[in-house]
LOSETOR-437383 format. One record per residue (C-alpha): x, y, z; residue in three letters. Coordinates in steps of 0.02 Angstrom, whole numbers, plus 50000, padded with zeros to 5 digits. Layout:
<sites>
site X:X	Y:Y	Z:Z	resn:ala
...
</sites>
This chain:
<sites>
site X:49023	Y:50688	Z:47371	resn:met
site X:49045	Y:50546	Z:47487	resn:ala
site X:48935	Y:50579	Z:47643	resn:asp
site X:49075	Y:50614	Z:47807	resn:pro
site X:48931	Y:50548	Z:47922	resn:tyr
site X:48890	Y:50386	Z:47840	resn:lys
site X:48987	Y:50259	Z:47976	resn:asn
site X:48976	Y:50398	Z:48116	resn:leu
site X:48886	Y:50278	Z:48191	resn:ser
site X:48978	Y:50115	Z:48200	resn:ala
site X:49128	Y:50229	Z:48244	resn:met
site X:49024	Y:50279	Z:48395	resn:gln
site X:48962	Y:50112	Z:48423	resn:thr
site X:49161	Y:50032	Z:48416	resn:ala
site X:49214	Y:50190	Z:48529	resn:trp
site X:49079	Y:50160	Z:48655	resn:met
site X:49120	Y:49971	Z:48660	resn:gln
site X:49308	Y:50019	Z:48687	resn:ala
site X:49281	Y:50143	Z:48814	resn:trp
site X:49167	Y:50002	Z:48910	resn:ala
site X:49290	Y:49901	Z:48894	resn:asn
site X:49441	Y:49990	Z:48961	resn:ser
site X:49323	Y:50043	Z:49121	resn:ala
site X:49278	Y:49869	Z:49159	resn:gln
site X:49484	Y:49834	Z:49154	resn:gln
site X:49524	Y:49979	Z:49279	resn:met
site X:49411	Y:49955	Z:49391	resn:phe
site X:49454	Y:49758	Z:49394	resn:gln
site X:49631	Y:49815	Z:49410	resn:cys
site X:49563	Y:49931	Z:49560	resn:trp
site X:49472	Y:49789	Z:49653	resn:gln
site X:49634	Y:49706	Z:49627	resn:his
site X:49736	Y:49813	Z:49712	resn:val
site X:49621	Y:49840	Z:49860	resn:phe
site X:49616	Y:49639	Z:49895	resn:asn
site X:49788	Y:49642	Z:49891	resn:met
site X:49799	Y:49787	Z:50018	resn:gln
site X:49671	Y:49699	Z:50109	resn:gln
site X:49778	Y:49550	Z:50123	resn:gly
site X:49915	Y:49653	Z:50179	resn:phe
site X:49838	Y:49747	Z:50336	resn:leu
site X:49760	Y:49576	Z:50376	resn:lys
site X:49950	Y:49490	Z:50355	resn:his
site X:50017	Y:49647	Z:50465	resn:ala
site X:49863	Y:49610	Z:50593	resn:asp
site X:49926	Y:49446	Z:50654	resn:ile
site X:50097	Y:49516	Z:50694	resn:his
site X:50038	Y:49653	Z:50800	resn:his
site X:50111	Y:49698	Z:50969	resn:arg
site X:50008	Y:49704	Z:51105	resn:glu
site X:50126	Y:49806	Z:51204	resn:his
site X:50252	Y:49943	Z:51160	resn:val
site X:50363	Y:50017	Z:51292	resn:glu
site X:50387	Y:50221	Z:51232	resn:ile
site X:50546	Y:50271	Z:51268	resn:ala
site X:50546	Y:50435	Z:51398	resn:ser
site X:50743	Y:50468	Z:51394	resn:gly
site X:50912	Y:50376	Z:51458	resn:ala
site X:50864	Y:50314	Z:51637	resn:ser
site X:50940	Y:50162	Z:51734	resn:leu
site X:50759	Y:50096	Z:51728	resn:thr
site X:50706	Y:50149	Z:51545	resn:asp
site X:50715	Y:50018	Z:51388	resn:lys
site X:50852	Y:50132	Z:51296	resn:tyr
site X:50964	Y:50177	Z:51453	resn:gly
site X:51000	Y:50023	Z:51521	resn:lys
site X:51160	Y:50052	Z:51590	resn:arg
site X:51216	Y:49864	Z:51579	resn:ser
site X:51195	Y:49883	Z:51396	resn:his
site X:51297	Y:50010	Z:51354	resn:asp
site X:51469	Y:50025	Z:51298	resn:ile
site X:51597	Y:50015	Z:51413	resn:asp
site X:51761	Y:50082	Z:51329	resn:pro
site X:51874	Y:50024	Z:51457	resn:glu
site X:51815	Y:49848	Z:51426	resn:arg
site X:51783	Y:49852	Z:51242	resn:asp
site X:51952	Y:49907	Z:51184	resn:val
</sites>
C-alpha cells in the first residue's frame, strides 16, 4: 500500500507559499486603497471653504431668506 503522507510536506510547502503570496497581494491592494483615499482627501482639502454660513430660518438678512431672490408670482407669470 502506498504511503499517503509521502507528499504531505511538499503539499504543505506549496500551500504556505500560495497563502503567503495571496496575503502579500491583499496587503498591496489595501495599501493602494489607502494611498488613493489619502490622495482624495488631500485633493478635497484644496477645495475646502473657509467660511460657511448656516441658515437659521427665513429672515430678511438670512442667506436663504433674501426677499429679492424669492419668486414673485405676479411678476413671473
